[in-house]
Residue frames as a rotation matrix with the C-alpha (Angstrom) as fourth column:
MET 1
-0.619 -0.671 -0.409 46.14
0.283 0.295 -0.913 24.76
0.733 -0.680 0.008 -29.43
ASN 2
0.527 0.842 -0.116 44.02
0.394 -0.121 0.911 24.66
0.753 -0.526 -0.396 -26.25
ILE 3
0.651 -0.224 0.725 44.75
-0.596 -0.742 0.307 26.42
0.469 -0.632 -0.616 -22.95
LYS 4
0.856 -0.313 0.412 46.24
-0.143 0.622 0.770 23.35
-0.497 -0.718 0.488 -21.29
GLU 5
0.577 -0.654 0.490 48.65
0.817 0.458 -0.350 22.74
0.004 0.602 0.799 -24.18
ALA 6
0.466 -0.371 0.803 49.64
0.148 -0.862 -0.484 26.42
0.872 0.345 -0.347 -24.28
GLU 7
0.740 -0.147 0.656 50.27
-0.650 -0.408 0.642 26.56
0.173 -0.901 -0.398 -20.53
GLN 8
0.827 -0.494 0.269 52.45
0.354 0.828 0.435 23.46
-0.438 -0.264 0.859 -20.74
ILE 9
0.364 -0.697 0.617 54.67
0.810 -0.090 -0.579 25.36
0.460 0.711 0.532 -23.17
CYS 10
-0.316 -0.520 0.794 54.87
0.248 -0.853 -0.460 28.86
0.916 0.051 0.398 -21.67
GLY 11
-0.841 0.023 -0.541 53.22
0.541 -0.023 -0.841 28.67
-0.032 -0.999 0.007 -18.25
LYS 12
0.187 0.978 -0.090 50.15
0.980 -0.191 -0.048 30.53
-0.064 -0.079 -0.995 -17.06
LEU 13
-0.018 -0.076 0.997 49.53
0.320 -0.945 -0.067 34.22
0.947 0.318 0.041 -17.56
SER 14
-0.795 -0.214 -0.567 50.04
0.606 -0.235 -0.760 36.47
0.030 -0.948 0.317 -14.54
LYS 15
0.185 0.900 0.395 47.21
0.640 -0.415 0.646 38.60
0.745 0.133 -0.653 -13.12
PRO 16
-0.831 -0.543 -0.121 48.64
0.457 -0.543 -0.704 41.57
0.317 -0.640 0.700 -11.20
SER 17
-0.152 0.847 -0.510 46.01
0.947 -0.024 -0.321 42.98
-0.284 -0.531 -0.798 -8.84
LYS 18
-0.359 -0.058 -0.932 46.72
0.088 -0.996 0.029 46.54
-0.929 -0.072 0.362 -9.97
MET 19
-0.953 -0.212 -0.217 46.24
-0.185 -0.160 0.970 45.82
-0.240 0.964 0.113 -13.66
PRO 20
0.007 0.987 -0.159 42.98
-0.790 -0.092 -0.606 45.80
-0.613 0.130 0.779 -15.65
CYS 21
0.655 0.111 -0.748 44.29
-0.683 0.510 -0.522 42.86
0.323 0.853 0.410 -17.67
TYR 22
0.901 -0.417 0.117 46.49
0.351 0.861 0.369 39.80
-0.254 -0.291 0.922 -17.71
GLY 23
0.543 -0.806 -0.234 50.27
-0.835 -0.549 -0.047 39.98
-0.090 0.221 -0.971 -17.99
TYR 24
0.850 -0.399 -0.345 53.31
0.275 0.893 -0.358 37.78
0.450 0.209 0.868 -18.40
SER 25
0.671 -0.581 0.460 56.19
-0.738 -0.581 0.344 37.82
0.068 -0.571 -0.818 -15.93
ILE 26
0.497 -0.637 -0.589 59.56
0.324 0.766 -0.555 36.16
0.805 0.085 0.587 -15.43
PRO 27
0.505 -0.268 -0.821 61.91
0.859 0.061 0.509 36.31
-0.086 -0.961 0.261 -12.39
ALA 28
0.969 -0.212 0.123 63.27
-0.207 -0.977 -0.054 39.75
0.132 0.027 -0.991 -11.53
SER 29
0.457 -0.843 0.285 66.43
-0.197 0.217 0.956 37.89
-0.867 -0.493 -0.067 -10.51
ARG 30
0.153 -0.354 0.923 66.91
0.832 0.550 0.073 37.14
-0.534 0.756 0.379 -14.24
CYS 31
0.977 0.188 -0.100 67.03
0.117 -0.866 -0.487 40.82
-0.178 0.464 -0.868 -15.23
LYS 32
0.293 -0.910 0.293 70.25
0.888 0.145 -0.436 41.83
0.354 0.388 0.851 -16.99
ILE 33
-0.266 -0.337 0.903 70.46
0.048 -0.940 -0.337 45.59
0.963 -0.047 0.267 -16.40
GLY 34
0.656 0.624 0.424 68.43
-0.411 -0.176 0.894 45.08
0.633 -0.761 0.141 -13.23
ALA 35
0.775 -0.426 -0.466 71.08
0.605 0.715 0.351 42.73
0.184 -0.554 0.812 -11.84
GLU 36
-0.274 -0.911 0.307 73.73
0.758 -0.401 -0.515 45.43
0.592 0.092 0.801 -12.37
MET 37
-0.327 0.209 0.922 71.59
-0.206 -0.968 0.146 48.21
0.922 -0.142 0.360 -10.91
ARG 38
0.552 0.670 -0.497 70.26
0.294 0.402 0.867 46.25
0.781 -0.624 0.025 -7.93
ASN 39
0.308 -0.539 -0.784 73.32
0.950 0.127 0.285 47.11
-0.054 -0.833 0.551 -5.83
VAL 40
-0.612 -0.472 0.635 73.50
0.555 -0.828 -0.080 50.75
0.563 0.303 0.769 -6.92
PRO 41
-0.478 0.436 -0.762 72.22
0.700 -0.334 -0.631 53.08
-0.530 -0.835 -0.146 -4.19
GLY 42
-0.415 0.398 -0.818 69.44
-0.313 -0.907 -0.282 55.34
-0.854 0.139 0.501 -5.41
SER 43
-0.916 0.107 -0.386 68.52
-0.351 0.249 0.903 53.13
0.192 0.963 -0.190 -8.34
ILE 44
0.065 0.997 0.030 64.94
-0.981 0.059 0.187 52.02
0.185 -0.041 0.982 -8.92
CYS 45
0.267 0.004 -0.964 66.13
-0.241 0.968 -0.063 48.42
0.933 0.249 0.260 -9.09
SER 46
-0.801 -0.595 -0.059 67.56
-0.067 0.188 -0.980 48.68
0.595 -0.781 -0.190 -5.56
LYS 47
-0.667 0.659 0.347 63.93
-0.588 -0.181 -0.788 49.01
-0.457 -0.730 0.508 -4.38
CYS 48
-0.730 0.335 -0.596 62.52
-0.463 0.400 0.791 46.38
0.503 0.853 -0.136 -6.76
TYR 49
-0.075 0.817 0.571 59.00
-0.973 0.065 -0.221 45.36
-0.218 -0.573 0.790 -5.70
ALA 50
0.678 0.384 -0.626 59.34
-0.604 0.777 -0.177 42.08
0.419 0.498 0.759 -7.60
LEU 51
-0.267 -0.793 -0.548 62.08
-0.062 0.581 -0.811 40.86
0.962 -0.183 -0.205 -5.24
LYS 52
-0.980 0.029 0.198 59.89
-0.199 -0.013 -0.980 40.98
-0.026 -0.999 0.018 -2.15
GLY 53
-0.250 0.961 0.116 56.35
-0.889 -0.180 -0.421 40.30
-0.384 -0.209 0.899 -0.95
ARG 54
0.587 0.627 0.513 54.32
-0.380 0.772 -0.509 37.65
-0.715 0.104 0.692 -2.73
TYR 55
0.674 -0.358 -0.646 56.90
-0.668 0.077 -0.740 37.44
0.315 0.930 -0.187 -5.53
VAL 56
-0.386 -0.919 0.079 59.29
-0.859 0.326 -0.395 35.51
0.337 -0.221 -0.915 -3.27
PHE 57
0.315 0.539 0.781 56.78
-0.723 0.669 -0.171 32.79
-0.615 -0.511 0.601 -2.34
PRO 58
-0.583 -0.652 0.484 58.13
-0.222 0.702 0.677 29.43
-0.781 0.287 -0.554 -3.62
VAL 59
0.023 0.663 0.748 55.03
0.698 0.525 -0.487 28.71
-0.716 0.533 -0.451 -5.72
VAL 60
0.876 0.259 -0.406 55.29
-0.039 -0.803 -0.595 32.13
-0.480 0.537 -0.693 -7.39
GLN 61
0.037 -0.957 -0.289 59.03
-0.754 -0.217 0.620 31.74
-0.656 0.195 -0.729 -8.00
ALA 62
-0.480 -0.164 0.862 58.41
0.229 0.925 0.303 28.34
-0.847 0.343 -0.406 -9.58
ALA 63
0.523 0.755 0.395 55.82
0.641 -0.043 -0.766 29.82
-0.561 0.654 -0.507 -11.94
LEU 64
0.745 -0.318 -0.587 58.13
-0.458 -0.883 -0.103 32.70
-0.485 0.346 -0.803 -12.88
GLU 65
-0.307 -0.941 0.142 61.02
-0.569 0.301 0.765 30.33
-0.763 0.154 -0.628 -13.58
LYS 66
-0.116 0.356 0.927 58.83
0.575 0.785 -0.229 28.07
-0.810 0.507 -0.295 -15.73
ARG 67
0.886 0.460 -0.058 57.97
0.246 -0.573 -0.782 31.08
-0.393 0.678 -0.621 -17.89
PHE 68
0.384 -0.828 -0.409 61.64
-0.740 -0.541 0.399 32.07
-0.552 0.150 -0.820 -18.12
GLN 69
-0.457 -0.604 0.653 62.68
-0.169 0.780 0.603 28.57
-0.873 0.166 -0.459 -19.19
SER 70
0.240 0.674 0.698 60.01
0.617 0.450 -0.646 28.60
-0.750 0.586 -0.308 -21.92
LEU 71
0.410 0.049 -0.911 61.31
-0.304 -0.934 -0.188 31.67
-0.860 0.354 -0.368 -23.77
ASP 72
-0.505 -0.692 -0.515 63.40
-0.747 0.052 0.662 29.68
-0.432 0.720 -0.544 -26.26
ASN 73
-0.316 0.480 0.818 60.67
0.299 0.869 -0.394 27.16
-0.900 0.120 -0.418 -26.97
PRO 74
-0.981 -0.135 0.137 59.98
0.167 -0.243 0.956 27.24
-0.095 0.961 0.261 -30.75
ASP 75
-0.310 0.942 0.128 56.23
0.715 0.142 0.685 27.19
0.627 0.304 -0.717 -30.02
TRP 76
-0.642 0.003 -0.766 56.35
0.676 -0.469 -0.568 30.07
-0.361 -0.883 0.299 -27.52
VAL 77
-0.914 0.308 -0.263 54.74
-0.381 -0.873 0.303 32.63
-0.136 0.378 0.916 -29.86
LYS 78
-0.505 0.749 -0.430 51.99
-0.142 0.419 0.897 30.23
0.852 0.514 -0.105 -30.88
ALA 79
-0.316 0.353 -0.881 51.29
0.853 0.511 -0.101 29.32
0.415 -0.784 -0.462 -27.25
MET 80
-0.811 -0.018 -0.585 51.21
0.363 -0.799 -0.479 32.96
-0.459 -0.600 0.655 -26.12
VAL 81
-0.818 0.545 -0.187 48.79
-0.511 -0.537 0.671 33.92
0.265 0.644 0.718 -28.86
ALA 82
-0.336 0.705 -0.625 46.54
0.250 0.706 0.663 31.00
0.908 0.066 -0.413 -27.94
LEU 83
-0.455 0.108 -0.884 46.56
0.890 0.091 -0.447 31.92
0.033 -0.990 -0.138 -24.24
ILE 84
-0.890 0.075 -0.449 45.90
0.035 -0.972 -0.231 35.61
-0.454 -0.222 0.863 -24.76
LYS 85
-0.730 0.649 -0.216 43.14
-0.404 -0.154 0.902 34.99
0.552 0.745 0.374 -27.30
LYS 86
-0.208 0.673 -0.710 41.34
0.432 0.715 0.550 32.61
0.877 -0.192 -0.439 -24.97
LYS 87
-0.117 0.082 -0.990 41.79
0.990 0.085 -0.110 34.53
0.076 -0.993 -0.091 -21.71
GLU 88
-0.787 -0.286 -0.547 42.19
0.403 -0.909 -0.106 38.28
-0.467 -0.304 0.831 -22.31
LYS 89
-0.019 0.896 0.444 38.88
0.997 -0.018 0.077 40.06
0.077 0.444 -0.893 -22.80
SER 90
0.319 0.144 -0.937 39.84
0.525 -0.850 0.048 43.61
-0.789 -0.507 -0.346 -21.80
GLY 91
0.911 -0.058 0.409 41.69
0.359 -0.376 -0.854 44.46
0.203 0.925 -0.322 -25.03
TYR 92
0.542 -0.759 0.361 44.91
-0.755 -0.629 -0.189 45.16
0.370 -0.170 -0.913 -23.09
PHE 93
0.855 -0.364 -0.369 47.97
0.441 0.884 0.152 43.17
0.271 -0.293 0.917 -22.01
ARG 94
0.714 -0.659 0.237 51.12
-0.700 -0.666 0.257 43.91
-0.011 -0.349 -0.937 -20.01
TRP 95
0.543 -0.665 -0.513 54.53
0.258 0.713 -0.652 42.34
0.799 0.222 0.559 -20.48
HIS 96
-0.244 -0.880 -0.408 56.75
0.598 0.194 -0.778 41.86
0.763 -0.434 0.479 -17.43
ASP 97
0.744 0.383 0.547 55.20
-0.290 -0.553 0.781 42.99
0.602 -0.740 -0.300 -14.19
SER 98
0.611 -0.711 0.348 58.32
-0.289 0.209 0.934 41.12
-0.737 -0.672 -0.077 -13.05
GLY 99
0.067 -0.683 0.727 61.48
0.650 0.583 0.487 40.67
-0.757 0.440 0.483 -15.08
ASP 100
0.306 -0.080 -0.949 62.68
-0.524 -0.846 -0.098 42.23
-0.795 0.527 -0.301 -18.33
LEU 101
0.864 0.003 -0.503 63.82
-0.486 0.268 -0.832 41.52
0.133 0.963 0.233 -21.88
GLN 102
0.578 -0.650 0.493 66.48
0.054 0.633 0.772 38.86
-0.814 -0.419 0.401 -22.30
SER 103
-0.540 -0.739 0.403 67.53
0.443 0.158 0.883 39.26
-0.716 0.655 0.242 -25.94
VAL 104
-0.690 0.267 -0.673 66.64
-0.656 -0.624 0.425 40.72
-0.306 0.734 0.606 -29.33
LYS 105
-0.807 0.400 -0.434 64.96
0.025 0.758 0.652 37.41
0.590 0.515 -0.622 -30.16
HIS 106
-0.594 0.593 -0.544 62.82
0.764 0.204 -0.612 37.73
-0.251 -0.779 -0.574 -27.03
LEU 107
-0.460 0.391 -0.797 61.72
-0.156 -0.919 -0.361 41.22
-0.874 -0.042 0.483 -28.08
ALA 108
-0.790 0.139 -0.597 61.11
-0.605 -0.021 0.796 40.06
0.098 0.990 0.101 -31.66
ASN 109
-0.777 0.528 -0.342 58.86
0.491 0.849 0.197 37.27
0.395 -0.015 -0.919 -30.39
ILE 110
-0.438 0.619 -0.652 56.89
0.548 -0.391 -0.739 39.75
-0.712 -0.682 -0.168 -28.28
ALA 111
-0.546 0.194 -0.815 56.46
-0.563 -0.805 0.186 42.00
-0.620 0.561 0.549 -31.33
THR 112
-0.886 0.222 -0.408 55.30
-0.217 0.578 0.786 39.00
0.410 0.785 -0.464 -33.37
VAL 113
-0.614 0.701 -0.363 52.66
0.776 0.453 -0.438 38.18
-0.142 -0.551 -0.822 -30.75
ALA 114
-0.344 0.470 -0.813 51.42
0.066 -0.851 -0.520 41.78
-0.937 -0.232 0.262 -31.00
ARG 115
-0.732 0.033 -0.681 51.30
-0.654 -0.315 0.688 41.67
-0.192 0.948 0.252 -34.81
LEU 116
-0.851 0.394 -0.348 49.24
0.180 0.840 0.511 38.50
0.494 0.372 -0.786 -34.68
MET 117
-0.177 0.796 -0.579 46.79
0.983 0.118 -0.137 40.12
-0.041 -0.594 -0.804 -32.26
PRO 118
-0.729 -0.227 0.646 46.00
0.411 -0.900 0.147 43.60
0.548 0.372 0.749 -33.65
ASP 119
0.249 0.915 0.318 42.89
0.113 -0.354 0.928 43.97
0.962 -0.195 -0.192 -31.46
ILE 120
0.702 -0.104 -0.705 44.98
0.712 0.138 0.689 43.87
0.025 -0.985 0.171 -28.24
LYS 121
0.644 -0.544 0.537 47.03
-0.358 -0.836 -0.417 46.84
0.676 0.076 -0.733 -27.00
PHE 122
0.588 -0.547 -0.596 50.33
0.727 0.680 0.093 45.67
0.355 -0.488 0.798 -25.49
TRP 123
0.792 -0.401 0.460 52.56
-0.511 -0.848 0.141 47.57
0.333 -0.347 -0.877 -23.05
LEU 124
0.602 -0.695 -0.394 56.20
0.690 0.701 -0.181 46.64
0.402 -0.163 0.901 -22.50
PRO 125
0.875 -0.425 0.233 58.25
-0.484 -0.790 0.375 48.63
0.025 -0.441 -0.897 -19.93
THR 126
0.748 -0.657 -0.096 61.97
0.634 0.750 -0.191 47.92
0.197 0.083 0.977 -20.14
ARG 127
0.713 -0.644 -0.277 65.40
-0.345 -0.666 0.662 49.08
-0.611 -0.376 -0.697 -19.00
GLU 128
0.066 -0.692 0.719 67.13
0.563 0.621 0.546 47.04
-0.824 0.369 0.430 -21.69
TYR 129
0.494 0.142 -0.858 67.87
-0.371 -0.858 -0.355 50.04
-0.786 0.494 -0.371 -23.88
ASN 130
-0.468 -0.794 -0.388 70.54
-0.714 0.081 0.696 48.28
-0.521 0.603 -0.604 -25.95
ILE 131
-0.658 0.329 0.678 68.28
0.447 0.895 -0.001 45.34
-0.607 0.302 -0.735 -26.77
VAL 132
0.446 0.880 -0.162 65.63
0.434 -0.371 -0.821 47.79
-0.783 0.297 -0.547 -28.00
LYS 133
0.300 -0.396 -0.868 68.16
-0.653 -0.748 0.116 49.78
-0.695 0.532 -0.483 -30.06
LYS 134
-0.776 -0.612 0.153 69.56
-0.344 0.614 0.711 46.61
-0.529 0.499 -0.687 -31.67
TYR 135
-0.272 0.774 0.572 66.07
0.665 0.581 -0.470 45.42
-0.696 0.252 -0.673 -32.52
LEU 136
0.630 0.633 -0.450 65.18
0.195 -0.690 -0.697 48.76
-0.752 0.351 -0.558 -34.14
LEU 137
-0.357 -0.795 -0.490 68.24
-0.498 -0.282 0.820 48.62
-0.790 0.537 -0.296 -36.40
THR 138
-0.998 -0.045 0.039 66.38
0.001 0.638 0.770 45.98
-0.060 0.769 -0.636 -38.41
TYR 139
-0.446 0.892 -0.072 62.75
0.825 0.441 0.354 45.91
0.347 0.099 -0.933 -37.31
SER 140
-0.682 0.346 0.644 59.95
-0.414 -0.909 0.051 48.19
0.603 -0.232 0.763 -36.19
PHE 141
-0.902 0.419 0.100 57.26
0.084 0.397 -0.914 47.89
-0.423 -0.816 -0.393 -33.55
PRO 142
-0.462 0.831 0.311 53.65
0.736 0.163 0.657 47.18
0.495 0.532 -0.687 -34.49
ASP 143
-0.408 0.334 0.850 51.24
-0.203 -0.941 0.272 50.02
0.890 -0.062 0.451 -33.76
ASN 144
0.621 0.780 0.073 49.59
-0.286 0.139 0.948 48.10
0.730 -0.610 0.309 -30.92
LEU 145
0.447 -0.555 -0.701 52.83
0.846 0.516 0.131 47.58
0.289 -0.652 0.701 -28.96
THR 146
0.780 -0.211 0.590 53.96
-0.297 -0.953 0.053 50.44
0.551 -0.217 -0.806 -26.71
VAL 147
0.260 -0.801 -0.540 57.58
0.838 0.464 -0.286 49.97
0.479 -0.378 0.792 -25.62
ARG 148
0.857 0.108 0.503 58.21
-0.134 -0.897 0.421 52.37
0.497 -0.428 -0.755 -22.75
LEU 149
-0.046 -0.966 -0.253 61.82
0.346 0.222 -0.912 52.87
0.937 -0.129 0.324 -21.62
SER 150
0.851 0.383 -0.360 62.05
0.423 -0.092 0.901 52.90
0.312 -0.919 -0.240 -17.82
GLY 151
0.509 -0.659 0.554 64.39
-0.597 -0.734 -0.325 55.22
0.621 -0.165 -0.767 -15.93
LEU 152
0.029 -0.640 -0.768 67.24
0.294 0.740 -0.605 53.92
0.955 -0.208 0.210 -13.81
TYR 153
-0.838 -0.485 -0.249 67.21
0.396 -0.228 -0.889 56.18
0.374 -0.844 0.384 -10.75
LEU 154
0.082 0.838 -0.539 64.63
0.995 -0.104 -0.011 57.23
-0.066 -0.536 -0.842 -8.18
ASP 155
0.611 0.272 -0.743 63.62
0.304 -0.948 -0.096 60.85
-0.731 -0.167 -0.662 -8.81
GLY 156
-0.498 -0.866 0.031 65.83
0.294 -0.135 0.946 60.74
-0.816 0.481 0.322 -11.91
LYS 157
-0.192 0.352 -0.916 65.26
-0.791 -0.609 -0.068 62.07
-0.581 0.711 0.395 -15.41
PRO 158
0.828 0.492 0.270 63.81
-0.205 0.712 -0.671 59.92
-0.523 0.501 0.690 -18.24
PRO 159
0.189 -0.769 0.611 66.28
0.732 0.525 0.434 58.12
-0.655 0.365 0.662 -20.52
SER 160
-0.030 -0.315 -0.949 68.25
-0.268 -0.912 0.311 60.66
-0.963 0.264 -0.057 -22.55
TYR 161
0.662 0.244 -0.709 68.51
-0.717 -0.072 -0.694 60.94
-0.220 0.967 0.127 -26.32
LEU 162
-0.335 -0.876 -0.348 71.68
-0.919 0.385 -0.084 58.84
0.207 0.291 -0.934 -26.29
GLN 163
-0.830 0.099 0.549 69.76
-0.188 0.877 -0.443 56.05
-0.525 -0.471 -0.709 -24.57
ASN 164
-0.023 0.955 0.296 66.57
0.489 0.269 -0.830 56.70
-0.872 0.125 -0.473 -26.51
PRO 165
-0.833 -0.445 -0.329 67.47
-0.020 -0.569 0.822 57.81
-0.553 0.691 0.465 -30.06
HIS 166
-0.771 0.587 0.249 64.10
0.483 0.283 0.828 56.71
0.415 0.759 -0.502 -31.45
GLY 167
-0.769 0.443 0.460 62.11
-0.529 -0.846 -0.069 58.92
0.359 -0.297 0.885 -29.09
LEU 168
-0.354 0.644 -0.678 60.17
0.413 0.758 0.505 56.11
0.839 -0.101 -0.534 -27.44
PRO 169
0.519 0.578 0.630 57.86
-0.375 -0.509 0.775 56.95
0.768 -0.638 -0.047 -24.52
THR 170
-0.534 -0.820 -0.207 59.47
-0.017 0.255 -0.967 56.74
0.845 -0.513 -0.150 -21.08
SER 171
0.713 0.699 -0.057 58.70
0.070 0.011 0.998 56.30
0.698 -0.715 -0.041 -17.39
GLY 172
-0.477 -0.856 0.198 60.30
-0.171 -0.131 -0.977 56.86
0.862 -0.499 -0.084 -14.00
ALA 173
0.282 0.513 -0.811 59.73
0.766 0.389 0.512 56.48
0.578 -0.765 -0.283 -10.26
HIS 174
-0.473 -0.378 0.796 59.46
-0.045 -0.892 -0.451 59.46
0.880 -0.249 0.405 -7.93
LYS 175
-0.785 0.138 -0.604 58.73
0.619 0.224 -0.753 60.02
0.032 -0.965 -0.261 -4.27
THR 176
-0.313 0.663 -0.680 56.56
0.304 -0.608 -0.733 63.09
-0.900 -0.436 -0.011 -4.82
ASP 177
-0.296 0.146 -0.944 56.63
-0.739 -0.662 0.129 64.17
-0.606 0.735 0.304 -8.48
TYR 178
-0.897 0.034 0.440 54.41
0.228 0.890 0.395 61.55
-0.378 0.455 -0.806 -10.11
ASN 179
-0.515 0.739 -0.435 51.45
-0.838 -0.540 0.076 61.57
-0.179 0.404 0.897 -12.50
CYS 180
-0.734 0.329 -0.594 50.39
0.070 0.907 0.415 57.92
0.675 0.263 -0.689 -12.37
LEU 181
-0.140 0.808 0.573 46.89
-0.742 -0.469 0.479 57.89
0.656 -0.358 0.665 -10.87
SER 182
0.075 0.282 -0.956 47.02
0.145 0.946 0.291 54.46
0.987 -0.161 0.030 -9.25
SER 183
-0.742 -0.446 -0.501 48.34
0.532 0.064 -0.844 55.66
0.409 -0.893 0.190 -5.89
MET 184
-0.877 0.467 0.114 45.31
-0.471 -0.787 -0.399 57.92
-0.097 -0.404 0.910 -5.62
GLN 185
0.126 0.954 -0.271 42.79
-0.962 0.184 0.201 55.21
0.242 0.235 0.941 -6.46
GLY 186
0.686 0.236 0.689 43.62
-0.583 0.745 0.325 52.22
-0.436 -0.624 0.648 -4.32
ASP 187
-0.358 -0.924 0.133 46.77
-0.557 0.326 0.764 51.19
-0.750 0.200 -0.631 -6.22
LYS 188
-0.053 0.394 0.918 44.71
0.627 0.728 -0.276 50.22
-0.777 0.561 -0.286 -9.26
CYS 189
-0.931 -0.288 0.225 44.61
0.342 -0.463 0.818 51.43
-0.131 0.838 0.530 -12.85
LEU 190
-0.120 0.976 -0.179 40.79
0.211 -0.151 -0.966 51.45
-0.970 -0.154 -0.188 -12.92
ASP 191
0.786 0.542 0.296 39.88
0.388 -0.060 -0.920 53.29
-0.481 0.838 -0.258 -16.14
CYS 192
0.480 -0.669 -0.567 43.35
-0.662 -0.701 0.266 54.73
-0.576 0.247 -0.779 -16.82
ARG 193
0.777 -0.254 0.576 45.24
0.494 0.813 -0.307 53.31
-0.391 0.523 0.757 -19.82
LYS 194
0.828 -0.454 -0.329 48.02
-0.525 -0.834 -0.169 55.89
-0.198 0.313 -0.929 -20.22
CYS 195
0.007 -0.894 0.448 50.80
-0.424 0.403 0.811 53.28
-0.906 -0.195 -0.376 -19.95
TRP 196
-0.028 0.080 0.996 49.52
0.657 0.753 -0.042 51.67
-0.753 0.654 -0.073 -23.15
ASP 197
0.896 0.428 0.119 49.33
0.388 -0.624 -0.679 55.00
-0.216 0.654 -0.725 -24.99
LYS 198
0.018 -0.977 0.210 52.56
0.989 0.048 0.139 55.77
-0.146 0.205 0.968 -26.85
ASN 199
0.138 0.093 0.986 51.37
0.456 -0.890 0.020 59.38
0.879 0.447 -0.165 -27.28
VAL 200
0.989 0.045 0.139 51.85
-0.108 -0.417 0.903 59.86
0.099 -0.908 -0.407 -23.52
SER 201
0.480 -0.873 -0.086 55.53
-0.313 -0.079 -0.947 60.71
0.819 0.481 -0.311 -23.67
ASN 202
-0.663 -0.733 -0.150 56.42
-0.104 0.289 -0.952 60.12
0.741 -0.616 -0.268 -20.00
ILE 203
0.607 0.794 -0.019 54.77
-0.136 0.128 0.982 58.66
0.783 -0.594 0.186 -16.93
ASN 204
-0.577 -0.745 0.336 56.17
-0.477 -0.027 -0.878 58.96
0.663 -0.667 -0.340 -13.42
TYR 205
0.304 0.638 -0.708 55.07
0.253 0.662 0.705 56.33
0.919 -0.393 0.040 -10.93
LYS 206
0.602 -0.083 0.795 55.03
-0.743 -0.424 0.518 56.80
0.294 -0.902 -0.317 -7.20
GLN 207
-0.478 -0.862 -0.171 57.96
-0.686 0.487 -0.540 55.01
0.549 -0.141 -0.824 -5.57
HIS 208
0.391 0.605 -0.694 56.84
-0.063 0.769 0.636 51.60
0.918 -0.205 0.339 -4.32
């Protein structure tokens, strides 16, 4: 499958300016937990960066929606593998700089992509705790996929044991208490790859 054929199936990869690699994003308006939390004062989703700025440009929204509509395509995994193999040279990849998991099948497909590409390290932040827990009742994550559970509230604690029974790495957003380096280096990852490292148990990002 060539790049043109793959992009016809699942859309183009995203290229967030902060990231050292390509990513794949869908509309933040399609988030499930995010949609519930968006109207909750003090929640991270109430300040969602992916619902403002360049993300709301019509051309960007159209690209995000095309990717969302592709998720149930039976050739989605094959197309994603083809795209990442041909375009990603850094050895890293990020899922969902906008949007979140939609179903167990969606997560299973992401895990399959990772298994088929053992030389790439994948990072998936998510607030869909229940989707992750349901997936882990039957399956496991490949070693090169770091699923990091994101907190729900600004300056809040990481997901608790009840939300995170498998002890997955976590993240949060804080006004002052943060250890993500990007805000101190031009809002870029540069050489840091902690988000992709499942041995880093928690990362706090500066509030956007």
